[in-house]
N, C-alpha and C positions, 0 to 999 in steps of 0.2 A: 250566334245571335249577338247583336251589338250590346254595348254596356248600357245603353239607355232604353232600348226597345221595350223590354219587359216592364220596367218601372214606369215609363211614360205611358204605355198602353193602360196599365192598371190605374194610374192616376187620372187618366182622361175618361175612363168609363163612366165615372160619376158625373162628369161634366156633360157627356153626350146624352146620358139617359135623362138628365134634367131638361134637356132641350126638347124631349119627346113628350107629347100629350096624346091622350086617346082621342079618337074621332071617327068620322065616317070613312068607309072604304074608298070613296071616290076623291078624297081630299088630295091635293097636290103634295109632292114631296116636301119635307122640311129641309131647308138648306141653312146652314150656319157657317160663319167664318170663325176661325180659331186663331187667336193671337195672344200668347201667354209668355211671360218671362218668369223665371224662378231661379233661386239660389239654394244651395245645400252644402253641407259638410259631411263627407263620408269618412268614417274612421275604419282602419284596417282594410283599406281599399284593395279589392281583388284578393282578399285573404292574406294580405301582407301586414303582419302585426306592426303597429306603430305608424303605418303610412296613412296620413290624414290628407285628404284631397278636398280642395274647394271646387265646387261645381257651379258654373253660371250657365244658364240655358234659355233657349227660346223654342217655342213650338208654334208654328204657323201652318195654316192649311184651311181645309174646308171639310164639312161633314154634310152628308145627305142621308135622310131617313125616309125610306119609301115603304108603303104598305103593299103587301101582296096577298093574294088568295082571298077566299070568302071569309076567313077569320080576321083579315086585316092585320096579319102579323108584320111587325116592324123588321125591316132589313136595313142595316147600317153600312155605310161606305164612307171612308175617310181617306183623304190625301193629306199627308203631313210632311213637313220639313222640320226636323229636330236638330238644332245646333247646340253643341255643348263645348264649353271650355273647361278642361280639368287642369287644375294647377296646384303646385306646391311651391315653397320658396326655391326649390332646386330645378324646376322645369314645368313645362305645360304642353298639353296636346289638345287638339280640337277634333271633335267627332261631328260629322254631318250625316244624318240619316234622311233619306227620301223614301217614304213608305206609303203603300196603299194597303189598307185593311178593309176587307169586304166580306159581308155575310154571303155565303153561297147557298145555304139551305137553312131554313128555320122550320122545325116541325113541332107541333103541339102534340104531346104524348099524354097518356093517362096519368092521373095523379098530380095535376097542376104543374107539369114541368114542360120546358121547351128544350129541344136539342138543337144547337146552333153550330153549323160548320162554317168556319171562318178561314179565309185566305189572307196571309200577310206576305207581301212581296215588296221588293225595293232594293235599295243599295245603301249600305252603311260604309263610310270611309273614315279612318282615323288618320289624322295628319300630325306630323312631328313639328317641332319648333320652326323648322325651315320651310314649312308649308307643303312638304312632299308627303304623299301617302305612305304610311307605314303598316297599314292593315286594311283589309277589305272584307266585306261580307255581302255580296249580292245574292240574289236568289229568292226563294219563297219557302214558306213553311205553312202548314195547316194545323188548325186546332179544332177540337170539338168541345163546346161548353154545354153543360147541363145547368139550367137555371130553374128555380122555383118561381113560377109566375104569380103566385099568391091568388090564383083563381081569376086573373085578368090577363089572358094571353096576348091581347092586343095593346096592353099598356106596360111598356118596359120600365116605367118609373118605380114600380114596387118590386121589381125582380131581384132575386138574391142568387148569386152564383153558388152552385152545389159542387161542381167539379169542372176541371179543365184538363184535357189530355192533348198532347201534341201527337197528331196522327201522321204527319209527314215531316221529316227532317229537312234541313236546308238543302236545296237543290244546287246551290252555287258554291263558290269558294267560301270557306269559313275560317278565316284567320282568327287566331285567339287575340282579342283586343287587349286583354290583360298582359299577355306576354310582350306585346308591343309597347304598351303604355307605361308599365311599371318601371322599366329601366330609365325612361325619360324623366318620369316624375321623381325618381330617387336621385337624379343628377348623375 
């Protein structure tokens, strides 16, 4: 998995659920554009004591939320491009992720919970200072999320994640981005 994919996905979940509102089953899909910039400072980057990295990034893309079934359960699909520049005084790398995250199955279960199977697929590439690729991670992974729907299965605004399990590991090449980035960032 890329350096950004987990953190970015977690940070965007709140944004995406805020875009969703309850409504009739026949309503058209909700479509939103995503355009966000951010900065961060990561200490002990990739588990390296004392390695502090400045992160500048952008997330662009689109989100679609479609209701399915008689219960009107929300299915999310997002196409994202995440671009990160990771830098220290001694070096810099750039990561570009092109990602599709898509709910495959959403099932309402007893006890106010939803079980959501999600596919995440795409290509992540880490580039060195010369612009050449130094690590890649294409392929797909699958996750199952269990969320408490707070008694409103058709309204994801009030959902709370209970658990997340990766059910399928990466199907593609899985270079270790830390192994590639750390030597460049340490100079």
